Steps between C-alpha positions, in 0.01 A plus 500: 500500500455757223624248246231246586202538271153358555422431132631219287614273781581174320471290815140601556299708254649373177482144629129540577439658159661195337287266713182686404590489130587129514165427667312705241360741759414829332340829594778629724714809484822580680560813706159656449471840660254417773529554871770285659678434169430125468738297287216354291140613456200317358276801433182313399512278809630788719784288633832648606797262519819568692812285482685539827871431525577286803773734624333837436161404641619293796398143410490309826663195336761653270585851614858489622584840635862612474699484821651840436277802474215348700417847632410586140353172371263415786303828478520496118338157468247583772401815306467297180267252672293784647474669161390167348213478751396860434500452123290184525247677723484802270447289187232289668314815608510606133339174390811309392588145592865461591714194440854493640755247380825427680819476299560144625157395367616563145709184524171306479322666207221242489388600850519872416288444187245283683457761772484789254244313286290451815520873573409588141208253498328683788352756259 
């Protein structure tokens, strides 16, 4: 577990950064030091974006928990999901809008961009 790092995950964060660049969406920063440590932040629009890995955040469609070590993985993923809810609530109380993207959604970048553009247009 100590070898698994939360920054620079090619399957999620770097993929979304490439999608944003390809779509010409600007104004975002990665790993801004705000509460909850969102993956991307649009400061002017006060939007925090998280890219959730299907395994680590317990996607109901794609999270396949290992058969061995279930005594560890079940509580771990449950804690991750609880922390996700707490972070969203905390950011919303602070005036931020929160947008969460599942790892599997990145396979359809046009849908991610359309939804993000809708969120950004609400200013």
